[in-house]
N, C-alpha and C positions, 0 to 999 in steps of 0.2 A: 475247540471241543465244547459241546453242550451236553452236560449230564453224561459224559462218557461217549457221546456220539459225535462224529466229525461232521463238518458242514457238507462234505461230499456225500456222506451217508444220508443226511437229511434231504439233500437234493435228490438222491436216489429214490427216497420214499415219495417225495413230491412228484417225481416223474411217474411213479406207479399210480398216484392219484390222477394224473392227467389221462392215463390209459383207462382208468376206471370210468372217467367221464366219457371217453370215446366209446367204450363198450355199452354204457348205459344209454348213450344217444342212439347207437345202432339198434339196440333192443327196443327203444321207445319208438323210433321212426318205423322200424319193421312192424312193431305191434300196432301202430296207427294204420298202416297200409293194409295189414291183414285182418285187424280186429273189426273194422267197419263192415266189410262183407259178411263176417261171421255174425255180427249183431243184426244186420238186416235179414240174414237167413233165419236166425233164431226168432226174430220178432214178426217178420212179414213173409217169410218164405213158405213154399209148399211143404207137404209132409216129408218129401224126400230130402229137400234142403235142410229142413229143421232137424231131421234125423242125423244127417251127415255132420252138420255143424255141432249138434249136441253131443254126438259121439266124440268128435275131435276135442271139444272143451273138456268133457269128462276124462278123456284119455290123458290130456296134458296136465289137468289139475290133479289127476290121480298118481302121477309119477313125480318123485322129487326132482327138483331142478338139477342137482349134481348128476343124477342118472341121465337126464336129458343131455347134459353136457358130454358125458361119456359116450352116449349113443351117437351124437353128432360128430364127435371127434374120432372115435375108433370105429363106429359102425360104417361111416361113409368110406373110411380108409380100406375096409374089407372089400368094398366094391371096386377098389383100384384107384380111388381119388384121394390124394394127400391134401388135406386142408390145413392151413395155418391155424394155430390155436385161436387167433382173433376171429377168423371167419367162422370156425366151429362154435365158439362162444356166442358170436353174434346171431347165428342161426338158432341156437338154443334159447337165447334171450328173446328172440323174435317169436318163437313158438310159445314160450311162457307168457309173454306180454299180450300176444294176440288172443289167447284163450281167456285171460282175465279181463282184458279191455273189452272183448266181445260181450262178456257177461255184463260188465258195467254199462256199456252202451245199449245193450238190449233193454235194461231197466230204464235207461233215459228215454229211449224211443217209446217204450210203453207208458212212460209218465206223461207224454204229450196227450192231451185230452182227445178222446175219440171223435169229438165234434170237429176237431181240426181236420182229421182224415175225411170225415163226411163232407165238410165244407170244400175241401180240395177236390173231392169227387164231384160235387155239384157244379164246380167251375169247369168241368169236362177236361180236367188235366189228366195226362197219361200217368200210369203208376210211377214211372221214374220222375216225372215232373212234380208229382205230389211230394215225393220224398225229398227231392233236391230243393224245391222252392218253398215248401210249406213246413214239412216236418223237421228236416235236419236243422234249419236255423233255430228252431225252438229247442230241439234236443241238445244242440251244442251248448247252449247256455246252461242247461241242467248238468251237462257232462263235464264242464270245465273243472269244477272243484274236485270231484272224485278222480278225474284223470290226472291232474297235477299231483294229487295225493298219492296216486299209485306210482307216479314217477319216483317217489321216495323209495318205494319197495324195489323198484328196478335197480336203483343205485346200490342199495344195500345188498340185494341178492346177486349183484354182479360179482361179489366176492367169492361165490362158488366156482368161478372160472379158474380158481387156483388149482382145482382138482385135475385140470388138463394142462397145467403148466403155463397158463396165460399170465403175462406180466401185468399185474394191476397193483392196487394199493396193498391188499392183503399179502400178495406174493412178495412185493418189495419189502414189506415190514418183516416177513419171515426171513428173508435173506439177510437183512441187517441184523436181526436178532441172533441169527446163527453165527454171525461174525463178532458181535459185541457181547453176547450173553447178558443183555439188559432188557428182558422182556417187558418189564413194567414201563420203562421209559419209551421203548419203541412202540409198543401197542397202545400206549396212551396217546402218543403222537398220531398214530393211525386212527384211533377213535376220534380225536379232535378234528382230523381232516374229514372223516366221514360226517361228523356233526356239522362242520362248516359247509359241506355240500348239501346235506339233507335239510337242515333247519330252515334256510330261506325258502325251500320248496314247500315245507310243511306250513310255514307262515303264510305263503302266498295262497295255498289251498284254503286255509282257514279264512283269510280275508275275502277271497272270492266267494266262499260259501256264505259268509255273513252278508256280503253285498247282494248276492242273488236272493237271499232270504228277505232282505229289506224290500227288494223290488217286487 
């Protein structure tokens, strides 16, 4: 026993932390795949693409993440599809991350000097070649630090998945607290685990930002 909590209960909380990492990774990877097309549409797309992408970003950013979780979990089930809580939470985190990463990367693409676009055009490169070979390599360097920093938000906001019964760090801490009635000890442990996950990411984002600023 440790402060009234058994080793099995501590292991249970650590297991929830592992699923928190899984969900955060799902949301981050999904956000990467969906966020880049959104950023390109917002920064270089025609009026129709910009309008659709802008409406999507405003919609997702205007809805609280727990509500998006509910819509993915219960809304899809109304259509006759039963989704596991992990899949529903992953879809919600992907939508959330793609909207915010799309906005972040739009700013990074616009931060590339216009002369670079003009130089790529003078080389007779096709629009896709300009983006892939000239603009993206420069925008990626600008985007690394804020993207890693946003990953911290993804990890912390994954705790909202508890509203649809997903087994993560917050859920496991609540279960252990309900059986031990030691909220201070249990949630202090949960807070320390969140800190142990997020602090290295925050430090990495800060170091990358300082390194890019020096360059």
